[in-house]
VEXTIVO-410830 format. One record per residue (C-alpha): residue in one letter; x, y, z. Coordinates in nm, 3 decimals. Each point is the difference from the previous one (the first is absolute). Layout:
residues N
rest;c1;c2;c3
A;X;Y;Z
...
end
This chain:
residues 407
rest;c1;c2;c3
M;-0.048;0.065;0.024
S;0.135;0.338;-0.103
F;0.138;0.190;0.335
T;-0.318;0.209;0.113
S;0.198;0.204;0.162
I;0.391;0.152;0.127
P;0.261;-0.188;0.139
M;0.163;0.203;0.307
L;0.387;-0.072;0.048
D;0.163;0.126;0.313
L;0.348;0.153;-0.134
S;0.212;-0.019;0.332
L;-0.111;-0.394;-0.024
A;0.273;-0.047;-0.220
R;0.281;0.172;0.137
N;-0.052;-0.278;0.326
P;0.191;-0.291;-0.098
Q;-0.315;-0.259;0.241
T;-0.188;0.179;-0.216
K;0.070;0.079;-0.391
P;-0.071;-0.397;-0.097
Q;-0.333;0.109;0.046
F;-0.019;0.347;-0.141
L;0.126;-0.137;-0.347
E;-0.212;-0.270;-0.017
D;-0.306;0.261;0.053
L;0.195;0.211;-0.193
R;-0.007;-0.267;-0.300
H;-0.352;-0.031;0.041
A;-0.052;0.403;-0.047
L;0.221;-0.049;-0.317
M;-0.093;-0.328;-0.151
E;-0.417;0.099;0.061
V;-0.070;0.298;0.073
G;0.268;0.255;-0.191
F;-0.125;0.279;0.246
L;0.109;-0.046;0.416
Y;-0.050;0.302;0.303
L;0.349;0.018;0.124
K;0.011;0.151;0.394
N;0.307;0.106;0.240
V;0.256;0.173;-0.303
G;0.234;0.165;0.185
I;-0.093;0.302;-0.148
P;-0.075;0.290;0.316
V;-0.311;0.034;0.127
E;0.056;0.460;-0.008
L;0.140;-0.079;-0.373
W;-0.298;-0.261;-0.086
D;-0.166;0.291;0.133
E;0.174;0.339;-0.131
V;-0.031;-0.184;-0.343
I;-0.341;0.005;0.051
S;-0.098;0.363;0.006
K;0.218;0.139;-0.200
G;-0.149;-0.261;-0.293
K;-0.291;0.092;0.022
A;0.170;0.389;0.107
F;0.084;0.036;-0.361
F;-0.300;0.013;-0.184
D;-0.122;0.276;0.159
I;0.297;0.217;-0.052
P;-0.075;0.309;-0.280
R;-0.051;-0.145;-0.375
E;0.289;0.206;-0.104
E;0.185;-0.152;0.164
K;-0.061;-0.322;-0.085
L;-0.003;0.058;-0.380
K;0.394;0.082;0.068
I;0.080;-0.371;0.092
E;-0.339;-0.141;-0.284
M;0.138;-0.304;-0.122
K;0.049;0.063;-0.407
N;0.282;0.249;0.065
A;0.253;-0.247;0.026
P;0.026;-0.328;-0.147
S;0.054;-0.194;0.307
F;-0.366;0.014;0.040
L;0.077;0.080;0.318
G;-0.205;0.267;0.158
Y;-0.369;0.150;0.034
S;-0.271;-0.172;-0.231
Q;-0.369;0.239;0.038
L;-0.291;-0.193;0.072
S;-0.124;-0.262;-0.240
A;0.338;0.044;-0.233
E;0.104;-0.361;0.049
I;-0.103;-0.332;-0.242
T;-0.092;-0.373;0.142
A;-0.158;-0.294;-0.189
G;-0.086;0.313;-0.332
K;-0.200;0.192;0.293
I;0.033;0.333;0.171
D;0.139;-0.008;0.374
H;-0.237;0.229;0.234
R;0.350;0.071;0.235
E;0.275;0.278;0.050
Q;0.337;-0.059;0.096
I;0.326;0.051;0.031
D;0.338;-0.309;-0.090
L;0.314;0.066;0.156
S;0.272;-0.241;0.022
T;0.334;-0.051;0.181
E;0.229;0.231;-0.141
H;0.194;-0.060;-0.279
A;0.260;0.293;-0.202
M;-0.118;0.018;-0.383
P;0.058;-0.211;-0.236
A;0.383;-0.032;-0.202
A;0.029;0.131;-0.353
G;-0.061;-0.347;-0.195
A;-0.189;-0.210;0.256
P;-0.321;-0.210;-0.096
R;-0.319;0.242;-0.042
Y;-0.122;-0.180;0.289
A;0.263;0.128;0.215
N;-0.185;0.385;-0.018
L;-0.207;-0.168;0.236
L;0.282;0.002;0.257
A;-0.061;0.376;0.085
P;0.023;0.237;0.294
N;-0.339;0.075;0.132
Q;-0.293;0.278;-0.048
W;-0.027;0.064;0.367
P;-0.233;0.311;0.154
S;0.172;0.240;0.080
E;0.127;0.006;0.432
G;-0.195;0.352;0.020
A;-0.345;-0.173;-0.106
L;0.050;-0.271;0.141
P;0.247;-0.055;0.281
G;0.194;-0.339;0.142
F;-0.195;-0.182;-0.315
R;0.349;-0.051;-0.180
R;0.131;-0.113;0.273
A;-0.259;-0.248;0.118
Y;-0.042;-0.129;-0.323
T;0.427;-0.085;-0.052
D;-0.033;-0.138;0.323
Y;-0.274;-0.230;-0.037
M;0.095;-0.132;-0.330
R;0.335;-0.072;0.149
R;-0.085;-0.251;0.232
M;-0.345;-0.124;-0.242
G;0.316;-0.110;-0.266
F;0.172;-0.193;0.294
V;-0.339;-0.142;0.143
S;-0.146;-0.176;-0.389
L;0.464;-0.101;-0.038
E;-0.099;-0.156;0.357
F;-0.328;-0.178;-0.150
T;0.091;-0.044;-0.332
R;0.330;-0.285;0.169
L;-0.378;-0.126;0.245
V;-0.139;-0.083;-0.406
A;0.284;-0.172;-0.110
E;0.040;-0.227;0.309
A;-0.364;-0.075;0.020
I;0.012;-0.121;-0.359
E;0.362;-0.188;0.179
L;0.258;0.128;-0.210
P;0.289;0.178;0.210
A;-0.050;0.393;0.126
D;0.181;0.127;-0.271
A;-0.124;-0.129;-0.288
F;-0.188;0.355;-0.130
A;0.276;0.190;0.144
R;0.153;-0.029;-0.390
Y;-0.346;0.210;-0.079
F;0.132;0.294;0.144
D;0.264;0.333;-0.019
A;0.231;0.153;0.288
D;-0.255;0.254;0.017
Q;-0.334;-0.152;-0.104
Q;-0.261;0.273;-0.175
H;-0.368;-0.111;0.270
K;-0.269;0.261;-0.107
L;-0.317;0.128;0.215
K;-0.315;0.153;-0.120
I;-0.224;0.230;0.261
V;-0.348;-0.051;-0.157
K;-0.349;0.229;0.131
Y;-0.299;-0.199;-0.142
P;-0.249;0.214;0.013
D;-0.340;-0.115;0.077
V;-0.289;-0.019;-0.301
S;-0.185;0.338;0.099
E;0.308;0.171;-0.005
L;0.024;-0.124;-0.341
G;-0.286;0.076;-0.106
L;-0.074;-0.302;-0.118
G;-0.367;-0.054;0.184
D;-0.040;-0.201;0.310
D;-0.139;-0.312;-0.147
V;0.337;-0.074;-0.182
Q;0.298;-0.192;0.039
G;0.271;0.231;-0.072
Q;0.379;-0.174;-0.141
G;0.234;0.139;0.278
V;0.270;-0.258;-0.198
G;-0.104;-0.309;-0.255
P;0.087;-0.368;0.059
H;0.345;0.015;-0.017
K;0.334;-0.228;0.090
D;0.262;0.177;0.154
S;0.338;0.028;-0.159
M;0.348;-0.140;0.103
L;0.047;-0.225;0.281
S;-0.241;0.119;0.268
S;-0.154;0.320;0.172
Y;-0.102;0.162;0.351
L;-0.296;0.157;0.058
L;-0.104;0.277;0.298
Q;-0.364;-0.022;-0.021
A;0.040;0.375;0.116
S;-0.407;0.036;0.028
G;-0.290;-0.230;0.197
H;-0.146;-0.057;-0.291
R;-0.098;-0.287;-0.171
G;0.045;-0.013;-0.425
L;0.342;-0.250;-0.105
Q;-0.148;-0.308;-0.050
V;0.222;-0.294;-0.136
Q;-0.140;-0.254;-0.246
N;-0.002;-0.372;0.081
M;0.053;-0.333;-0.224
Q;-0.352;-0.014;-0.027
G;-0.021;0.355;-0.166
A;-0.176;0.135;0.348
W;0.052;0.309;0.131
V;0.170;0.003;0.373
D;-0.029;0.292;0.257
C;0.349;0.147;0.118
P;-0.081;0.244;0.245
P;0.206;0.190;0.169
V;0.199;-0.184;0.311
A;0.187;0.232;0.284
G;0.388;-0.053;-0.024
A;-0.009;-0.202;-0.294
L;0.101;0.018;-0.347
V;-0.201;-0.197;-0.310
V;0.310;-0.233;-0.136
A;-0.061;-0.061;-0.360
V;0.229;-0.250;-0.214
G;0.073;0.196;-0.372
Q;-0.015;-0.136;-0.357
G;0.415;-0.016;0.002
M;-0.064;-0.227;0.317
E;-0.208;-0.235;-0.153
A;0.221;0.005;-0.303
L;0.358;-0.050;0.179
T;-0.202;-0.297;0.184
R;-0.164;-0.130;-0.304
G;-0.324;-0.006;0.193
V;0.045;-0.094;0.339
C;-0.087;0.309;0.091
A;-0.266;0.173;-0.112
S;-0.018;0.361;-0.075
T;-0.373;0.069;0.076
T;-0.291;0.194;-0.202
H;-0.139;0.343;0.220
R;-0.176;0.317;-0.053
V;-0.085;0.250;0.272
L;-0.369;0.153;-0.049
S;-0.108;0.383;0.050
P;-0.135;0.105;0.386
A;-0.333;0.009;0.013
A;-0.209;0.292;-0.019
G;0.129;0.237;0.276
A;0.198;-0.212;0.174
G;0.362;0.180;-0.047
P;0.274;0.000;-0.211
R;0.211;-0.382;0.037
F;0.307;0.080;0.058
S;0.338;-0.292;-0.066
I;0.326;0.015;-0.028
P;0.125;-0.334;-0.169
F;0.354;-0.074;-0.062
F;0.190;-0.232;-0.273
Q;0.289;-0.206;0.023
G;0.213;0.092;-0.313
V;0.185;-0.259;-0.251
R;0.314;0.049;-0.127
A;-0.075;0.221;-0.350
S;0.178;-0.247;-0.260
T;-0.101;-0.333;0.202
T;-0.123;-0.144;-0.362
F;-0.342;-0.250;-0.074
E;0.280;-0.269;-0.114
E;0.225;-0.015;0.390
L;-0.433;0.050;0.156
E;-0.165;-0.281;-0.204
R;0.282;-0.226;-0.103
V;0.343;0.051;0.147
G;-0.038;0.154;0.324
A;-0.137;-0.125;0.442
G;-0.311;-0.173;-0.175
A;0.230;-0.248;-0.120
E;0.128;-0.093;0.316
I;-0.374;-0.103;0.209
P;-0.004;-0.328;0.113
E;-0.306;-0.173;-0.171
R;-0.207;-0.077;0.285
V;-0.053;0.305;0.026
R;-0.108;0.058;-0.356
R;-0.183;-0.320;0.092
R;-0.171;0.203;0.240
R;-0.082;0.276;-0.175
Q;-0.173;-0.220;-0.284
Q;-0.257;-0.175;0.256
V;-0.135;0.409;0.073
L;-0.001;0.049;-0.321
E;-0.183;-0.388;-0.036
A;-0.226;0.086;0.365
N;-0.130;0.307;-0.190
G;-0.105;-0.133;-0.354
G;0.363;-0.019;-0.182
A;-0.033;0.372;-0.030
R;0.023;0.345;0.038
L;-0.289;0.230;-0.016
D;0.119;0.336;0.074
D;-0.064;0.235;-0.312
V;0.319;0.180;-0.099
E;0.316;-0.044;-0.183
F;0.345;-0.115;0.090
T;0.157;0.271;-0.122
F;0.401;-0.098;0.147
R;0.060;-0.245;-0.247
S;0.200;-0.058;-0.380
G;-0.219;0.140;-0.238
A;-0.235;0.154;0.213
A;0.113;0.346;-0.007
G;0.065;0.062;-0.358
D;0.362;-0.073;-0.157
A;0.090;0.133;0.412
T;0.315;-0.301;0.107
T;0.082;0.093;0.372
L;-0.170;0.156;0.303
G;0.110;0.341;-0.070
E;-0.173;0.028;-0.365
A;-0.347;-0.160;0.150
T;-0.057;0.211;0.252
L;0.065;0.337;-0.175
R;-0.291;-0.174;-0.273
N;-0.181;-0.083;0.305
R;0.079;0.432;0.120
V;-0.103;0.078;-0.341
K;-0.320;-0.168;-0.014
S;-0.135;0.109;0.350
H;0.063;0.316;-0.045
P;0.017;0.122;-0.351
D;0.044;0.417;0.071
V;0.336;-0.056;0.081
G;0.066;-0.239;-0.290
E;-0.127;0.257;-0.224
R;0.219;0.250;0.142
W;0.363;-0.266;0.026
Y;-0.056;-0.332;-0.212
P;-0.277;0.079;-0.259
D;0.136;-0.334;-0.244
I;-0.048;-0.181;0.305
L;-0.400;0.146;0.044
K;-0.049;-0.115;-0.379
D;0.132;-0.288;0.044
I;-0.223;-0.112;0.308
R;-0.283;0.180;-0.207
E;0.059;-0.161;-0.300
Q;0.001;-0.341;0.186
Q;-0.314;0.127;0.134
A;-0.210;-0.019;-0.291
R;0.154;-0.276;-0.126
E;-0.185;-0.213;0.308
A;-0.276;0.177;-0.040
A;-0.077;-0.056;-0.318
A;0.084;-0.371;-0.005
A;-0.183;-0.005;0.329
A;-0.304;0.174;-0.117
A;0.037;-0.265;-0.317
E;0.010;-0.294;0.264
A;-0.383;0.117;0.162
E;-0.078;0.057;-0.428
A;0.070;-0.403;-0.030
A;-0.183;-0.094;0.238
K;-0.303;0.192;0.014
R;0.017;-0.172;-0.318
A;0.060;-0.335;0.184
S;-0.315;0.033;0.243
D;-0.184;0.124;-0.293
A;0.035;-0.299;-0.251
A;-0.076;-0.264;0.325
A;-0.276;0.188;0.175
R;-0.178;-0.098;-0.379
D;0.123;-0.314;0.028
G;-0.175;-0.044;0.300
V;0.302;0.010;0.236
D;-0.004;0.056;0.303
V;0.175;0.403;-0.002
G;0.008;0.114;0.351
T;0.281;-0.343;0.081
Q;0.169;0.127;-0.226
A;0.017;0.299;0.103
H;0.096;-0.053;0.330
A;0.254;-0.200;-0.102
V;0.243;0.312;-0.252
Q;-0.142;0.224;0.338
A;0.223;-0.284;0.266
H;0.310;0.012;-0.310
end
């Protein structure tokens, strides 16, 4: 049976030799059967956690002209402020306002690969507009970088690999990213009280893992299980929500599950929802060849692979989540590295930045989307003709249509 709730793990238990074996068993279950988990006692000081939440919320209250000074489209790094409804997921507009940050890096050197543009200094709000913001978030991202690397070592151990099995996929000064997101409620969006707004559409996180600090008490985050049902992931005080990324699924050859999730806009009158996700980075020069054929996944013991296969078989032999897997060979145009695929995905999500800095990539994406739309239309037309023919011949059309939907 597919999962109906999100498991809670206590990181402090992994730091105690007596309780670590049970922690690893619980982690193995979460990785193979859910792809999501709550993680508490991660070691972030409560004072810093509170400051990150308060200053994150305060960012959205600074004057609009201050936010526009650091707008994302000002730079090719995809770091900076995004106005409400400026991002696209699953082909639809996300109703959210946000700022993207990362661990600090210098501008790329001349002759560096184009995806190195993603490594750059942040666009910070001025100290005068938001005192202490830069200091708090620099400290939080630094600490979360250590937490994510510790957790990745535990993932390796949970699937019976050496603790350092994934170390080859990180730079010495690895870039990690973070968003601060505000999701207005549907009345603020002017959508009508009976409309369900898309905070962010169904998607899977990229790279290896992400760590979400839900900064307000709103529900809205939902995770899709292997039967296609949506499971609530409400805020839990003192706990982060950890999601397995597409990179981890690719790297472990499907042993660790990257799970589709979405965010629904808050109901009318509920006020805005705030969230602060941290995204663990991966060496951008990592190739799909390394991930899919010659990487750490080749070293996973057969008994661990069999356990994951048993999970799939118990759920009908296949997953019914509805999002494409983009971090694999051929899924991101002619990209051969994670850096190239990430850049392409960012252009797809932020076409305003693409128009200014990457018009050729945006053009290629739009041409690909047009081809896919035409192919889908042709497939739908063929299915309609087949359905009409079956109806004339007295075949149970409803059964056939259901089968197509299920597929």
